[in-house]
Backbone bond lengths (Angstrom), bond angles and torsions (degrees), N, CA, C in turn:
res aa  C-N    CA-C-N  psi(-1)  N-CA   C-N-CA  omega(-1)  CA-C   N-CA-C  phi
1 X - - - 1.469 - - 1.527 109.59 -
2 X 1.316 117.01 137.84 1.453 121.22 177.70 1.517 109.71 -102.69
3 X 1.311 117.49 175.03 1.456 121.23 177.79 1.521 109.12 -62.10
4 X 1.327 117.08 144.06 1.465 119.12 -178.52 1.509 112.22 -70.62
5 X 1.307 115.30 136.35 1.462 119.52 169.45 1.511 106.52 -81.79
6 X 1.329 115.82 105.54 1.462 119.13 -171.23 1.517 108.68 -131.88
7 X 1.331 117.66 109.48 1.447 120.46 -177.67 1.518 109.17 -156.44
8 X 1.330 114.59 161.62 1.450 120.01 179.71 1.510 109.90 -81.47
9 X 1.338 116.01 141.03 1.456 122.37 178.14 1.508 108.79 -130.92
10 X 1.301 116.64 178.34 1.454 120.62 179.02 1.510 111.24 -60.82
11 X 1.320 116.93 152.06 1.463 122.01 -177.89 1.522 109.90 -67.38
12 X 1.320 116.08 131.05 1.465 120.79 175.00 1.516 110.45 -77.65
13 X 1.307 116.02 154.52 1.460 119.66 170.78 1.522 108.16 -60.39
14 X 1.322 116.70 138.24 1.461 120.74 -176.09 1.511 110.35 -63.34
15 X 1.303 115.54 126.98 1.462 120.64 179.53 1.512 110.15 -70.14
16 X 1.325 116.06 138.92 1.469 119.57 -178.99 1.513 112.24 -59.48
17 X 1.315 117.36 -31.61 1.461 119.18 -179.77 1.514 111.55 -64.25
18 X 1.341 117.96 -26.65 1.458 119.95 178.82 1.514 110.64 -68.97
19 X 1.324 117.00 -32.49 1.460 119.96 177.86 1.517 111.39 -73.12
20 X 1.301 115.37 -23.67 1.464 120.26 179.14 1.518 110.67 -70.44
21 X 1.337 117.01 -49.36 1.463 122.18 175.86 1.520 106.08 -123.28
22 X 1.313 117.33 97.73 1.450 121.79 -173.56 1.524 111.94 -57.81
23 X 1.339 116.09 137.63 1.458 121.52 179.10 1.528 111.10 -108.88
24 X 1.350 116.75 18.67 1.454 120.50 178.91 1.523 109.49 -57.96
25 X 1.334 117.38 131.30 1.452 121.74 179.01 1.511 113.60 88.11
26 X 1.331 117.88 -8.94 1.461 121.42 -179.97 1.519 110.51 -112.48
27 X 1.338 116.45 -48.25 1.459 121.28 179.52 1.528 109.96 -121.38
28 X 1.331 115.58 147.65 1.459 121.69 177.27 1.526 108.29 -91.23
29 X 1.335 115.70 91.92 1.459 119.98 -174.64 1.528 112.57 -77.27
30 X 1.343 117.41 1.65 1.469 119.84 174.48 1.528 111.43 -85.43
31 X 1.341 116.87 -7.60 1.459 121.00 -178.72 1.530 109.68 -127.40
32 X 1.328 115.19 157.87 1.448 121.60 174.44 1.521 109.03 -132.23
33 X 1.326 117.04 132.69 1.450 122.02 174.64 1.522 108.64 -120.31
34 X 1.328 115.51 169.96 1.451 121.92 174.37 1.518 108.79 -128.26
35 X 1.327 116.60 138.06 1.457 121.50 174.28 1.529 108.16 -129.77
36 X 1.328 115.46 146.01 1.460 120.62 -179.28 1.516 109.09 -124.20
37 X 1.329 116.49 132.57 1.450 120.49 179.12 1.504 111.19 -171.82
38 X 1.323 115.46 -166.51 1.461 122.50 -177.28 1.524 109.02 -108.28
39 X 1.313 115.52 132.78 1.466 120.69 -178.67 1.527 109.82 -69.64
40 X 1.341 115.30 123.73 1.461 121.55 178.75 1.523 111.56 -92.96
41 X 1.353 116.28 -39.74 1.465 120.06 179.08 1.515 109.20 -158.27
42 X 1.328 115.91 157.19 1.460 123.21 178.34 1.521 107.91 -134.30
43 X 1.329 116.47 135.89 1.462 120.90 177.61 1.519 108.68 -136.53
44 X 1.327 117.05 115.80 1.464 121.63 176.64 1.523 107.40 -97.45
45 X 1.329 116.69 102.57 1.454 122.09 -177.81 1.525 109.43 -136.10
46 X 1.332 115.40 178.72 1.452 122.89 171.33 1.522 108.36 -112.55
47 X 1.331 120.26 148.10 1.461 126.42 1.40 1.519 114.62 -84.35
48 X 1.360 117.42 -1.31 1.457 120.76 179.14 1.518 109.34 -141.43
49 X 1.333 115.74 147.41 1.447 120.51 169.79 1.515 109.75 -87.43
50 X 1.343 115.75 173.34 1.458 119.08 -175.28 1.522 109.74 -150.27
51 X 1.341 115.44 133.60 1.458 122.39 172.74 1.523 107.48 -123.32
52 X 1.333 117.38 124.59 1.457 121.35 173.54 1.518 108.23 -96.46
53 X 1.342 115.44 128.38 1.457 121.83 -173.26 1.527 108.89 -125.01
54 X 1.336 117.18 128.73 1.459 121.42 175.58 1.528 108.50 -91.48
55 X 1.335 114.36 117.30 1.463 121.52 -174.25 1.526 108.91 -120.00
56 X 1.324 117.60 134.56 1.457 122.46 175.97 1.522 109.18 -91.68
57 X 1.354 116.95 121.64 1.461 119.98 -177.51 1.525 110.68 -83.26
58 X 1.336 116.25 -177.13 1.461 120.93 -174.95 1.529 112.37 -64.21
59 X 1.343 116.07 -24.71 1.463 119.73 179.98 1.523 112.53 -88.49
60 X 1.318 116.94 1.03 1.449 120.69 179.87 1.512 114.20 88.50
61 X 1.322 116.78 6.46 1.458 120.72 178.66 1.519 110.54 -85.72
62 X 1.331 116.08 141.71 1.456 120.91 177.40 1.527 108.31 -88.42
63 X 1.331 115.51 121.43 1.462 122.16 -178.71 1.526 108.29 -115.77
64 X 1.337 116.28 133.62 1.458 120.11 178.20 1.523 109.54 -88.07
65 X 1.322 116.55 117.03 1.457 122.58 177.65 1.525 109.92 -97.31
66 X 1.327 114.56 141.21 1.462 122.09 179.26 1.525 107.78 -106.80
67 X 1.327 116.79 110.70 1.466 121.51 179.73 1.523 109.34 -101.45
68 X 1.319 116.33 115.67 1.462 120.79 176.59 1.524 108.81 -87.28
69 X 1.326 116.42 137.94 1.460 121.04 -175.96 1.523 110.48 -127.86
70 X 1.302 115.05 176.58 1.460 120.03 170.89 1.524 109.34 -61.71
71 X 1.327 115.93 155.90 1.461 121.21 -176.76 1.520 111.63 -76.34
72 X 1.326 115.18 167.58 1.462 119.75 177.17 1.520 110.72 -63.44
73 X 1.342 117.47 -33.77 1.473 119.93 178.30 1.522 111.12 -67.14
74 X 1.335 117.06 -39.03 1.468 120.72 177.81 1.523 109.71 -63.78
75 X 1.333 116.64 -45.17 1.463 119.55 179.03 1.524 111.00 -60.97
76 X 1.325 116.07 -43.12 1.464 120.27 179.52 1.522 110.58 -62.35
77 X 1.335 116.59 -41.58 1.457 120.80 -179.15 1.525 111.47 -65.05
78 X 1.320 117.33 -31.01 1.456 122.09 178.80 1.520 111.96 -84.05
79 X 1.325 116.81 -5.66 1.449 119.07 -175.33 1.511 111.50 71.36
80 X 1.337 116.42 33.15 1.458 121.56 -178.20 1.522 110.36 -106.41
81 X 1.324 116.14 155.42 1.453 122.52 -178.18 1.524 107.99 -132.87
82 X 1.333 116.76 120.82 1.455 120.52 -176.93 1.507 114.48 -84.86
83 X 1.335 118.16 13.57 1.464 120.78 -176.29 1.528 112.94 -66.30
84 X 1.329 117.79 -16.51 1.462 120.17 179.55 1.525 111.98 -77.74
85 X 1.335 118.44 -10.29 1.460 123.02 178.27 1.533 106.89 -95.63
86 X 1.349 116.39 107.82 1.467 121.59 -165.54 1.531 109.97 -120.25
87 X 1.334 115.88 134.96 1.460 121.67 175.33 1.526 109.74 -57.67
88 X 1.341 115.80 134.17 1.454 121.67 -179.44 1.506 114.35 98.04
89 X 1.330 117.64 -16.76 1.470 120.75 179.23 1.531 110.48 -77.46
90 X 1.317 115.36 147.64 1.462 121.68 173.81 1.518 107.56 -93.69
91 X 1.334 117.03 120.36 1.457 122.15 -174.11 1.525 109.73 -134.17
92 X 1.317 114.67 167.21 1.463 121.44 171.24 1.522 108.15 -118.64
93 X 1.319 116.02 128.59 1.458 121.55 -179.53 1.518 108.94 -111.22
94 X 1.332 116.20 131.61 1.469 122.44 174.56 1.516 108.55 -108.03
95 X 1.341 115.78 142.77 1.452 118.68 178.21 1.518 112.24 172.91
96 X 1.320 115.75 -171.80 1.460 122.58 -177.01 1.528 110.43 -85.57
97 X 1.348 117.70 134.20 1.467 119.90 -178.42 1.521 112.49 -79.91
98 X 1.321 114.80 164.61 1.461 121.48 176.77 1.520 110.66 -67.66
99 X 1.335 116.04 143.87 1.464 120.58 173.05 1.526 111.10 -86.03
100 X 1.338 116.60 -2.97 1.458 120.30 -175.25 1.525 112.21 -111.32
101 X 1.332 116.30 18.28 1.464 122.32 -179.90 1.526 112.18 55.36
102 X 1.306 116.16 37.37 1.453 121.93 175.53 1.530 109.40 -104.81
103 X 1.319 118.22 156.97 1.477 120.59 176.26 1.526 110.31 -76.33
104 X 1.334 114.80 68.90 1.456 122.63 -178.28 1.519 109.07 -132.37
105 X 1.320 116.54 147.85 1.459 121.39 -179.24 1.525 108.69 -147.02
106 X 1.327 116.18 139.94 1.457 121.59 173.59 1.524 106.73 -91.50
107 X 1.319 116.58 100.86 1.461 121.63 -169.25 1.520 111.88 -69.90
108 X 1.321 116.04 135.42 1.461 121.56 174.19 1.519 111.63 -116.06
109 X 1.333 117.58 -31.71 1.472 121.56 179.77 1.523 109.84 -148.34
110 X 1.324 115.22 151.19 1.466 121.78 176.43 1.520 108.59 -128.37
111 X 1.336 117.09 125.50 1.466 121.88 173.43 1.521 107.91 -90.37
112 X 1.318 116.01 116.58 1.455 122.40 -173.42 1.531 111.75 -87.48
113 X 1.330 118.74 162.13 1.469 120.58 178.93 1.525 113.29 -57.94
114 X 1.317 117.29 -27.53 1.461 121.19 179.15 1.521 112.76 -70.52
115 X 1.341 116.18 -12.89 1.455 120.18 -175.53 1.511 113.36 94.28
116 X 1.330 116.75 -9.42 1.447 120.53 176.27 1.527 110.20 -84.32
117 X 1.312 115.79 163.88 1.462 121.56 -175.73 1.520 110.48 -118.84
118 X 1.339 115.41 138.98 1.462 121.91 173.91 1.525 107.30 -113.39
119 X 1.342 117.23 127.44 1.457 120.03 179.74 1.526 110.05 -113.76
120 X 1.341 115.23 157.19 1.466 121.16 -179.67 1.526 112.28 -105.50
121 X 1.317 117.25 20.04 1.451 118.35 177.55 1.516 113.93 167.75
122 X 1.312 116.99 -34.36 1.452 120.36 -177.07 1.517 111.22 -78.01
123 X 1.339 115.67 141.21 1.464 120.38 175.04 1.525 111.15 -86.16
124 X 1.354 116.80 -5.91 1.453 121.61 -178.13 1.526 110.16 -106.65
125 X 1.322 115.65 140.74 1.453 120.58 177.59 1.526 110.19 -71.47
126 X 1.325 116.62 146.01 1.467 122.09 178.77 1.522 112.11 -99.44
127 X 1.324 117.30 -36.39 1.454 121.33 -171.34 1.523 111.43 -91.79
128 X 1.340 119.38 112.67 1.470 120.28 178.79 1.518 112.45 -67.66
129 X 1.348 116.59 -22.72 1.467 118.68 -179.93 1.523 112.46 -79.51
130 X 1.304 117.48 -4.24 1.452 121.27 177.14 1.521 111.44 -69.12
131 X 1.289 117.67 173.52 1.460 122.04 -177.07 1.525 110.33 -75.02
132 X 1.334 114.46 84.84 1.472 121.35 177.13 1.527 111.49 55.95
133 X 1.327 115.69 36.89 1.455 118.67 178.49 1.511 113.86 68.17
134 X 1.313 117.68 26.75 1.463 120.89 -176.72 1.525 110.37 -76.99
135 X 1.312 116.89 121.97 1.456 122.73 177.83 1.519 108.84 -102.87
136 X 1.324 116.16 130.85 1.452 119.72 177.93 1.524 109.31 -118.39
137 X 1.310 115.43 175.10 1.455 119.69 177.28 1.512 113.45 117.90
138 X 1.333 117.75 -6.12 1.460 119.08 177.14 1.521 109.26 -66.38
139 X 1.306 115.98 145.69 1.460 120.32 -176.83 1.517 109.86 -136.53
140 X 1.298 115.54 154.70 1.459 121.17 173.68 1.523 108.47 -85.29
141 X 1.315 115.56 119.45 1.460 119.59 -179.61 1.519 108.77 -79.40
142 X 1.312 115.23 123.95 1.454 119.55 -179.81 1.524 108.87 -86.65
143 X 1.304 116.20 124.64 1.452 120.71 179.05 1.518 110.11 -157.79
144 X 1.302 115.78 153.29 1.457 121.06 179.22 1.524 108.01 -83.42
145 X 1.328 115.29 80.70 1.462 120.47 -174.06 1.525 110.70 -64.34
146 X 1.324 117.03 -42.30 1.462 120.04 -178.89 1.536 110.71 -59.40
147 X 1.317 116.30 -43.11 1.460 120.37 179.38 1.517 110.77 -66.51
148 X 1.349 117.16 -41.74 1.463 120.86 -179.37 1.520 111.03 -62.86
149 X 1.325 117.40 -41.00 1.466 121.36 179.37 1.524 109.99 -64.89
150 X 1.322 116.89 -41.83 1.462 120.45 -178.83 1.523 112.00 -67.33
151 X 1.352 116.77 -33.21 1.465 120.60 -176.01 1.522 112.45 -84.91
152 X 1.337 118.44 -19.93 1.461 121.49 -176.47 1.519 110.67 -63.28
153 X 1.319 115.71 131.73 1.466 121.36 -177.56 1.519 108.53 -143.73
154 X 1.324 115.70 96.69 1.455 119.08 -178.44 1.514 110.51 62.24
155 X 1.316 116.24 -130.68 1.456 121.20 -178.78 1.525 111.82 -73.03
156 X 1.325 116.62 -14.47 1.460 121.16 -174.01 1.527 110.30 -82.34
157 X 1.315 114.59 88.68 1.459 124.50 -179.72 1.518 107.75 -167.33
158 X 1.326 117.41 179.80 1.466 122.23 178.42 1.518 109.52 -92.26
159 X 1.330 115.92 130.95 1.458 122.50 -179.42 1.522 109.91 -114.18
160 X 1.322 115.74 141.53 1.462 121.79 -175.85 1.524 110.52 -125.31
161 X 1.330 115.73 -178.85 1.464 122.21 -174.50 1.511 110.89 -125.99
162 X 1.330 116.64 138.98 1.461 122.35 169.42 1.523 106.59 -92.96
163 X 1.326 117.21 99.98 1.462 120.63 -171.56 1.521 113.08 -71.77
164 X 1.317 117.57 -17.20 1.466 120.39 -178.66 1.521 112.74 -82.61
165 X 1.343 118.29 -6.50 1.451 121.69 -178.74 1.529 109.58 -104.72
166 X 1.339 119.17 114.46 1.465 120.55 -178.53 1.520 113.94 -63.45
167 X 1.336 118.07 -16.05 1.466 119.59 174.52 1.531 111.25 -75.56
168 X 1.331 115.92 -16.15 1.460 120.51 179.62 1.525 112.12 -103.56
169 X 1.328 116.87 -33.29 1.461 120.62 -175.52 1.520 109.87 -160.58
170 X 1.343 119.20 137.80 1.455 126.96 -3.95 1.524 111.27 -84.43
171 X 1.318 116.56 162.03 1.458 121.66 -179.29 1.531 111.88 -92.52
172 X 1.319 117.32 -35.06 1.461 121.58 -179.29 1.522 108.64 -88.72
173 X 1.329 117.00 108.94 1.460 121.46 -172.14 1.522 112.97 -124.88
174 X 1.339 118.00 10.74 1.457 120.55 178.86 1.518 112.02 83.00
175 X 1.341 115.31 -173.19 1.452 120.67 -179.94 1.517 113.93 75.65
176 X 1.332 117.86 23.83 1.465 121.45 -178.22 1.541 109.90 -75.92
177 X 1.334 117.61 154.91 1.471 120.49 -178.81 1.532 111.64 -80.84
178 X 1.327 116.68 70.21 1.457 120.79 178.10 1.524 110.83 -69.36
179 X 1.318 116.10 142.41 1.461 119.98 172.00 1.530 108.55 -92.22
180 X 1.326 116.91 -173.23 1.461 120.16 -176.97 1.529 111.52 -60.44
181 X 1.333 116.42 -41.45 1.461 120.24 179.86 1.523 110.82 -64.50
182 X 1.326 116.42 -39.23 1.451 120.53 179.06 1.516 112.11 -65.47
183 X 1.321 116.74 -43.27 1.463 120.08 178.93 1.524 111.32 -65.52
184 X 1.328 116.29 -38.35 1.463 119.77 178.73 1.534 111.04 -65.93
185 X 1.320 115.98 -41.23 1.466 120.04 179.59 1.523 110.81 -66.59
186 X 1.326 116.98 -41.14 1.456 120.85 178.63 1.524 111.01 -61.70
187 X 1.335 116.90 -36.62 1.463 120.98 -179.34 1.521 112.14 -64.94
188 X 1.325 117.53 -20.42 1.464 121.54 179.83 1.521 112.35 -81.79
189 X 1.324 117.38 -13.52 1.460 120.76 -173.62 1.518 111.49 -71.08
190 X 1.324 116.35 132.24 1.453 122.15 176.91 1.525 108.43 -107.49
191 X 1.332 118.00 108.36 1.469 119.74 -175.57 1.521 113.48 -61.37
192 X 1.337 117.62 -20.89 1.465 119.53 -179.83 1.527 111.60 -78.86
193 X 1.321 116.46 -10.74 1.461 121.20 175.04 1.526 110.42 -110.32
194 X 1.324 115.68 33.89 1.462 121.57 -172.67 1.525 111.04 -72.02
195 X 1.329 117.10 102.27 1.467 120.76 179.72 1.518 111.70 -67.23
196 X 1.331 117.33 -18.57 1.458 120.16 -178.32 1.523 112.24 -71.47
197 X 1.346 117.24 -11.96 1.457 119.74 174.64 1.520 111.42 -79.92
198 X 1.326 116.65 -9.13 1.461 120.56 178.09 1.527 109.78 -91.74
199 X 1.313 114.85 170.52 1.464 120.65 -176.21 1.527 111.22 -75.29
200 X 1.330 115.88 134.93 1.451 121.03 167.04 1.502 117.43 78.00
201 X 1.339 119.43 19.28 1.459 120.78 -175.66 1.525 114.42 -101.57
202 X 1.312 118.78 -0.65 1.459 120.44 178.17 1.525 109.89 -84.11
203 X 1.345 115.75 131.95 1.453 120.23 176.10 1.510 110.53 -111.14
204 X 1.322 115.87 -162.71 1.462 121.51 174.52 1.529 108.26 -84.97
205 X 1.338 118.86 131.85 1.467 127.11 7.03 1.519 114.79 -98.04
206 X 1.347 119.48 0.38 1.455 120.80 -172.07 1.522 112.97 -59.56
207 X 1.328 118.06 -30.96 1.460 119.79 -179.47 1.525 111.17 -59.27
208 X 1.345 116.96 -22.42 1.459 120.03 -178.38 1.525 113.28 -78.34
209 X 1.340 117.47 0.14 1.464 119.98 170.84 1.524 110.48 -72.63
210 X 1.308 117.56 -13.30 1.455 122.52 -168.38 1.528 113.77 -49.74
211 X 1.332 117.77 134.42 1.461 120.52 171.77 1.521 111.97 -90.67
212 X 1.324 116.80 0.68 1.461 121.69 -174.44 1.524 110.68 -94.24
213 X 1.323 117.84 163.39 1.468 120.45 -175.25 1.527 113.46 -60.38
214 X 1.345 114.61 145.59 1.456 122.12 171.56 1.526 107.74 -127.85
215 X 1.312 116.32 156.42 1.461 119.98 -178.45 1.525 109.70 -140.79
216 X 1.332 116.09 137.89 1.462 121.94 173.05 1.533 107.91 -99.72
217 X 1.337 114.72 127.87 1.458 121.28 -176.45 1.524 108.94 -129.64
218 X 1.327 117.01 135.94 1.464 120.07 173.84 1.522 109.65 -70.27
219 X 1.323 115.74 135.05 1.459 121.30 176.17 1.525 107.42 -135.66
220 X 1.332 115.20 87.41 1.455 119.93 -171.68 1.516 109.21 64.66
221 X 1.312 117.37 -131.15 1.456 120.49 177.14 1.526 111.79 -83.99
222 X 1.324 116.99 -6.84 1.455 121.52 -178.01 1.527 111.60 -98.36
223 X 1.334 115.62 177.14 1.460 121.76 178.82 1.522 108.37 -125.37
224 X 1.319 116.23 130.28 1.453 122.08 176.10 1.520 108.75 -102.77
225 X 1.324 116.37 126.70 1.456 121.84 173.68 1.522 107.96 -99.37
226 X 1.322 116.24 114.00 1.466 122.15 178.94 1.524 108.92 -99.91
227 X 1.333 116.95 124.70 1.448 121.97 178.33 1.523 108.93 -115.58
228 X 1.327 115.56 135.37 1.465 118.21 178.73 1.518 110.76 -64.86
229 X 1.326 117.94 -40.74 1.456 120.53 -177.26 1.522 110.55 -61.05
230 X 1.329 114.89 122.79 1.468 122.83 179.19 1.530 112.94 58.71
231 X 1.335 117.55 16.76 1.470 121.09 -177.49 1.527 111.11 52.87
232 X 1.333 115.95 36.72 1.470 121.20 -175.92 1.531 110.72 -69.27
233 X 1.327 115.56 146.07 1.461 122.74 178.07 1.528 108.51 -132.96
234 X 1.327 116.29 126.13 1.466 121.87 175.84 1.525 108.53 -119.62
235 X 1.313 116.99 120.93 1.453 121.68 178.66 1.520 109.31 -94.88
236 X 1.327 116.20 126.26 1.464 122.76 179.94 1.524 107.81 -105.51
237 X 1.316 117.38 114.67 1.459 122.61 -177.85 1.531 108.83 -83.03
238 X 1.321 116.01 119.63 1.460 120.70 -176.68 1.525 112.61 -98.63
239 X 1.326 117.72 -13.13 1.462 120.60 179.85 1.511 112.21 -74.97
240 X 1.336 118.21 143.60 1.470 120.96 -177.11 1.521 113.55 -69.20
241 X 1.318 118.42 -18.12 1.456 120.90 -176.91 1.530 113.27 -99.65
242 X 1.322 117.10 9.57 1.465 119.76 -178.62 1.528 109.98 -63.57
243 X 1.317 116.47 130.56 1.471 121.48 -177.98 1.527 109.12 -118.14
244 X 1.329 118.12 138.99 1.465 120.75 -178.80 1.523 111.30 -72.83
245 X 1.331 116.55 155.62 1.465 119.82 174.74 1.526 109.96 -73.40
246 X 1.309 115.74 169.05 1.469 119.28 -179.73 1.522 111.66 -70.26
247 X 1.330 116.99 -34.19 1.459 120.11 -175.57 1.526 111.42 -91.31
248 X 1.329 115.04 158.50 1.458 121.82 172.56 1.525 108.59 -90.39
249 X 1.328 116.57 148.18 1.453 121.35 -178.09 1.524 110.65 -131.97
250 X 1.328 115.57 171.35 1.464 121.94 -175.59 1.523 113.03 -56.87
251 X 1.319 117.30 -43.23 1.463 120.83 -178.32 1.526 112.21 -102.15
252 X 1.335 117.44 -5.63 1.450 120.39 176.66 1.523 113.30 76.46
253 X 1.318 114.06 -171.57 1.467 121.85 -179.88 1.521 108.19 -111.75
254 X 1.329 116.00 121.74 1.469 121.30 -173.69 1.516 111.09 -112.96
255 X 1.341 114.82 133.32 1.464 122.27 173.06 1.527 107.47 -116.59
256 X 1.316 116.69 138.03 1.454 119.54 -177.82 1.513 112.76 -123.13
257 X 1.319 115.24 159.60 1.468 122.10 174.50 1.528 107.40 -155.73
258 X 1.313 115.25 161.01 1.458 121.10 178.13 1.515 109.79 -101.51
259 X 1.316 116.52 132.74 1.459 122.67 168.78 1.526 105.75 -119.08
260 X 1.334 116.04 91.02 1.460 120.15 -170.62 1.510 108.98 66.25
261 X 1.343 117.85 -125.72 1.454 122.25 177.68 1.521 112.67 -89.27
262 X 1.323 117.76 -2.52 1.460 121.88 -178.00 1.524 111.08 -88.42
263 X 1.323 115.95 128.50 1.455 121.45 172.65 1.530 107.95 -89.06
264 X 1.333 116.60 119.25 1.460 122.53 179.29 1.525 107.86 -105.69
265 X 1.321 116.95 127.25 1.465 122.05 -176.79 1.528 108.78 -125.71
266 X 1.334 116.38 121.95 1.463 122.15 176.66 1.525 108.32 -107.84
267 X 1.341 115.99 128.30 1.461 120.63 -174.86 1.519 110.90 -130.48
268 X 1.336 115.83 133.93 1.459 123.08 172.92 1.519 107.73 -141.40
269 X 1.337 116.92 -164.71 1.470 121.35 -176.85 1.530 111.03 55.35
270 X 1.341 115.98 43.38 1.462 121.81 -177.53 1.529 109.89 -101.12
271 X 1.323 116.57 132.19 1.459 122.57 173.38 1.522 107.76 -125.28
272 X 1.338 116.23 85.28 1.460 120.43 -175.09 1.527 112.95 -117.92
273 X 1.332 118.10 -24.41 1.463 120.33 175.22 1.509 115.01 88.72
274 X 1.339 116.54 -54.08 1.461 120.10 -175.64 1.523 110.98 -118.18
275 X 1.334 114.69 138.65 1.460 120.34 179.67 1.522 111.34 -85.53
276 X 1.333 116.93 -36.13 1.461 119.60 179.47 1.517 109.53 -135.62
277 X 1.340 116.04 -176.75 1.450 122.26 -173.83 1.518 112.99 -83.65
278 X 1.325 118.41 2.96 1.455 121.13 179.99 1.522 111.78 -123.50
279 X 1.332 116.18 31.51 1.452 120.70 168.15 1.507 117.66 89.52
280 X 1.335 119.15 1.81 1.460 120.23 176.48 1.531 108.46 -62.33
281 X 1.340 117.63 128.43 1.465 119.38 -174.63 1.526 112.71 -83.02
282 X 1.303 115.36 161.04 1.450 121.82 166.58 1.529 107.37 -141.90
283 X 1.314 116.49 149.20 1.460 121.08 -177.45 1.528 110.35 -101.11
284 X 1.319 115.81 175.23 1.456 120.11 177.83 1.526 111.99 -77.81
285 X 1.325 116.46 0.52 1.459 120.42 174.19 1.521 112.50 -93.12
286 X 1.309 117.20 1.11 1.465 120.63 -178.26 1.525 110.75 -64.81
287 X 1.308 115.58 140.96 1.460 123.32 175.47 1.523 106.77 -132.95
288 X 1.336 115.99 136.82 1.457 119.70 179.15 1.521 109.63 -129.06
289 X 1.324 115.37 145.42 1.460 122.35 174.65 1.524 107.24 -122.02
290 X 1.328 116.75 119.94 1.458 122.07 -178.33 1.522 109.95 -109.97
291 X 1.325 115.62 142.15 1.465 121.63 177.06 1.523 108.90 -126.83
292 X 1.320 115.50 120.98 1.468 123.31 177.99 1.528 107.58 -108.62
293 X 1.334 117.07 110.62 1.465 121.48 -174.16 1.523 110.66 -121.10
294 X 1.341 118.79 111.68 1.466 120.76 178.66 1.521 111.22 -80.84
295 X 1.332 116.05 155.76 1.455 119.24 171.66 1.531 109.36 -83.03
296 X 1.311 116.39 177.88 1.463 120.25 -175.02 1.519 112.51 -63.59
297 X 1.336 116.90 -32.39 1.463 120.76 -178.30 1.529 112.56 -85.29
298 X 1.309 116.99 -6.27 1.463 122.66 -177.45 1.531 112.53 55.26
299 X 1.335 115.66 38.16 1.454 118.67 172.68 1.531 111.38 -117.38
300 X 1.337 115.95 5.96 1.471 121.61 174.23 1.526 108.12 -144.16
301 X 1.336 115.07 139.95 1.455 121.69 -179.77 1.525 108.60 -127.00
302 X 1.327 116.80 107.05 1.462 120.63 178.50 1.521 109.93 -79.40
303 X 1.325 114.95 138.62 1.461 121.46 -175.45 1.525 109.20 -124.95
304 X 1.323 115.73 127.97 1.466 121.58 176.98 1.522 108.28 -132.90
305 X 1.325 116.23 130.53 1.453 120.70 179.76 1.532 109.40 -123.86
306 X 1.325 115.88 131.50 1.457 122.46 175.61 1.520 108.03 -106.42
307 X 1.319 116.32 127.74 1.460 122.95 -173.73 1.525 109.87 -114.83
308 X 1.320 116.43 133.02 1.465 121.58 174.63 1.520 108.50 -135.84
309 X 1.318 116.90 120.84 1.464 122.78 177.00 1.527 107.51 -143.87
310 X 1.350 118.16 98.55 1.465 120.72 -175.14 1.521 113.94 -68.55
311 X 1.325 118.02 -12.81 1.472 120.10 -178.74 1.520 111.04 -78.21
312 X 1.332 117.49 -42.92 1.469 120.56 -173.36 1.530 115.01 -117.55
313 X 1.342 118.49 -11.06 1.464 120.41 -179.27 1.524 109.84 -121.04
314 X 1.307 116.06 142.75 1.464 121.04 -175.26 1.519 113.00 -78.99
315 X 1.335 117.18 -19.27 1.464 121.41 -178.77 1.518 109.59 -161.97
316 X 1.326 117.94 159.22 1.463 120.11 174.67 1.530 110.70 -64.54
317 X 1.334 116.53 154.52 1.462 121.00 178.56 1.517 108.82 -152.20
318 X 1.337 115.92 168.02 1.455 121.19 -175.61 1.523 111.39 -123.29
319 X 1.333 115.12 149.30 1.456 123.41 170.62 1.532 107.56 -127.45
320 X 1.321 116.38 150.33 1.468 119.92 -179.11 1.522 110.80 -137.44
321 X 1.306 114.73 156.10 1.456 123.78 172.07 1.527 106.86 -163.31
322 X 1.327 117.59 -175.16 1.465 119.86 173.09 1.520 109.70 -147.04
323 X 1.322 115.42 158.11 1.456 124.17 174.58 1.531 108.11 -116.45
324 X 1.330 116.15 162.77 1.461 121.07 176.26 1.524 109.27 -129.10
325 X 1.319 115.22 156.62 1.459 119.97 176.51 1.511 109.56 -94.61
326 X 1.339 115.88 118.40 1.460 123.04 172.09 1.526 106.03 -119.32
327 X 1.310 118.56 101.44 1.470 120.02 -173.06 1.522 113.91 -60.86
328 X 1.331 117.71 -16.78 1.461 119.20 178.30 1.528 112.39 -79.01
329 X 1.347 117.53 -12.10 1.454 121.16 -176.61 1.524 111.32 -88.93
330 X 1.319 115.66 147.18 1.458 122.49 174.86 1.527 108.93 -135.64
331 X 1.324 116.56 166.61 1.461 121.94 175.19 1.528 107.58 -88.66
332 X 1.330 115.89 111.32 1.455 121.60 -178.37 1.523 110.99 -92.93
333 X 1.334 118.53 158.68 1.470 120.39 169.41 1.524 109.77 -59.73
334 X 1.320 117.31 139.01 1.475 120.07 -173.46 1.520 112.18 -80.64
335 X 1.324 118.28 -38.50 1.462 122.79 176.43 1.525 111.09 50.58
336 X 1.316 115.22 59.87 1.464 121.81 -175.08 1.534 110.81 -78.38
337 X 1.333 115.73 143.30 1.451 122.99 175.83 1.523 107.86 -130.71
338 X 1.340 117.02 114.60 1.466 120.54 -179.10 1.522 111.13 -59.72
339 X 1.317 115.41 139.30 1.460 120.16 178.11 1.518 110.98 -77.50
340 X 1.328 118.08 -19.30 1.466 120.84 -176.88 1.519 110.01 -92.47
């Protein structure tokens, strides 16, 4: 192992995976550093992957660096394969440094011994010394496409996300009409105690930021929405006599109806705490109306959500995104492992 090449470089475009699980208060995403060392271990898990790197510092001491990466679900959704990152290889990792002066980095790109580059979200190469900016890691997603096409019925299929398109992801981008109470509550949030970085803490509507596959499934007269992220399940009651429970829950109580080809879902009785991944609050009085509208070819699903919360927001507002149909994609078990 040689001394690490460690220096500040120009700011990288923010990786979409960072918007999925906010790293505010943990990593300084306004800066990028590079570290060089030997890979000790690799773990592809959810909600984040991990590479342990042994780096020799200027004094000759071997320091173990912890590189956090995009999750296995994110890589799968991008059609990427991390098999090119091998234990024992000497690599250079670029990414955002720790805000806590720890040997930690939020990895965005890896320069491999072959000279090729593996990225965790960017379509642009970072390392000029790489082989003409060649990015590797694309993979063929194995899926029963013929079966998926045969089973698809209107909205009832698996929907995915194009993470490189800002109209599709991320959906929560700030600028909400907070009132005085909302601004005061947001000011109390400590990003270093962010429970949303743990498994299973996203409720309605934040779970709908997901870049991972979702599926609509008939369940009797009702509709079940299966989300890969956190193995979340949202039941949409389609019967006119459906009554909410007395208690509020993480995903709330959803009633659905059809307006032509559009599925309209109204949800209340939500106890989720946070509206977005950066501490914006929501109260138990929040009500959301979601509209899922497919195009004629049923290969795109436009999503619009109207939010009303009189406790923390001064007026109702809307957020939008879209999903696409990739018949090779399926909803996988999430198998989340908390980083804490």
